[in-house]
C-alpha positions as CSV (number, residue, x, y, z in Angstrom):
1,M,71.5,88.0,59.8
2,I,74.1,86.7,62.3
3,R,73.3,87.3,65.9
4,D,76.4,86.9,68.2
5,R,75.6,86.0,71.7
6,G,78.8,87.4,73.0
7,T,80.2,85.7,76.1
8,I,77.0,83.8,76.8
9,K,78.0,81.1,74.3
10,W,81.1,80.3,76.3
11,T,79.7,80.3,79.8
12,A,78.2,76.8,79.4
13,M,81.6,75.3,78.8
14,M,83.2,77.0,81.8
15,L,83.4,75.4,85.2
16,P,81.9,77.3,88.2
17,E,85.4,77.6,89.7
18,H,86.7,79.3,86.5
19,V,83.8,81.7,86.5
20,K,84.6,82.5,90.2
21,M,88.3,83.1,89.4
22,L,87.5,85.4,86.5
23,R,85.1,87.5,88.6
24,E,87.7,87.8,91.4
25,H,90.3,88.8,88.8
26,Q,87.9,91.4,87.4
27,D,87.2,92.8,90.9
28,G,90.9,93.0,91.5
29,L,91.6,95.4,88.6
30,D,92.0,99.0,89.7
31,Y,90.4,101.0,86.9
32,G,87.3,102.9,88.0
33,R,88.0,102.3,91.7
34,K,88.2,105.1,94.1
35,P,91.5,105.3,96.0
36,E,91.4,104.7,99.7
37,L,92.9,107.5,101.8
38,D,94.1,107.4,105.5
39,E,93.3,109.7,108.3
40,Q,96.7,111.5,108.0
41,K,95.8,112.5,104.4
42,Y,92.5,113.9,105.6
43,E,94.3,115.9,108.3
44,E,96.6,117.3,105.6
45,F,93.5,118.3,103.5
46,N,92.0,120.0,106.5
47,E,95.2,122.0,107.1
48,I,95.4,123.1,103.4
49,I,91.8,124.1,103.4
50,C,92.0,126.1,106.6
51,V,95.1,128.0,105.3
52,A,93.5,128.6,101.9
53,M,90.3,130.0,103.5
54,E,92.3,132.2,105.8
55,E,94.5,133.6,103.0
56,N,91.8,133.5,100.3
57,R,94.0,131.2,98.1
58,E,92.9,129.2,95.1
59,L,93.1,125.4,95.4
60,K,93.2,122.6,92.8
61,F,91.0,119.7,93.8
62,K,91.2,116.2,92.3
63,Y,88.1,114.3,93.1
64,Y,86.5,111.0,92.2
65,Q,83.4,111.3,90.0
66,K,81.7,108.6,88.0
67,R,84.6,106.2,88.0
68,K,87.1,108.9,86.9
69,I,89.3,111.5,88.6
70,A,88.1,115.0,87.8
71,E,89.8,118.4,88.6
72,L,88.4,121.6,89.9
73,I,90.2,124.9,90.6
74,G,88.6,127.4,92.9
75,H,88.2,129.1,96.3
76,V,86.7,127.3,99.2
77,H,83.6,129.3,100.1
78,Y,82.1,127.2,102.9
79,V,82.8,123.9,104.8
80,D,79.8,122.0,105.8
81,E,80.9,119.7,108.6
82,I,77.5,118.1,109.1
83,K,77.1,117.0,105.5
84,K,80.9,116.6,105.1
85,E,81.1,118.6,101.9
86,L,82.9,121.7,100.6
87,R,81.3,124.5,98.6
88,V,83.9,125.7,96.1
89,M,83.6,128.8,93.9
90,D,85.4,128.5,90.5
91,K,86.8,131.3,88.3
92,I,83.4,132.1,86.8
93,N,81.6,132.2,90.2
94,T,79.9,128.9,89.8
95,M,79.2,127.0,93.1
96,H,80.4,123.3,93.2
97,L,79.6,120.9,96.0
98,L,82.4,118.4,96.7
99,K,82.0,115.6,99.2
100,V,85.1,115.2,101.4
101,M,85.1,111.5,100.9
102,D,85.4,111.9,97.1
103,I,88.4,114.2,97.3
104,V,91.6,112.4,96.2
105,D,94.2,115.3,96.3
106,I,94.3,119.0,97.1
107,E,97.1,121.4,95.9
108,Y,97.7,125.1,96.0
109,T,97.7,126.9,92.7
110,Y,100.3,129.6,92.2
């Protein structure tokens, strides 16, 4: 039976500088990384959420979950300012908790 050691067999031939450069390159790749948002975007989210709660409108949330961007459509039921999370009711009346820091985008559904 052949047992392949994968990348372990090549690490002995690499210089520490090369290993460091490869790790920096790998860290620089954007897949699986949560996008950084500024304060202006969070103010826009706040405005959208306030209007949606006042008019009982449905929103489409894009949020970061387990290295992926997920979507949720529903009504904002409650905003917990202490824990910084939203309680969103979807179409089948299931409660979802969304952390504000995980939200990437919010849109109105029509």
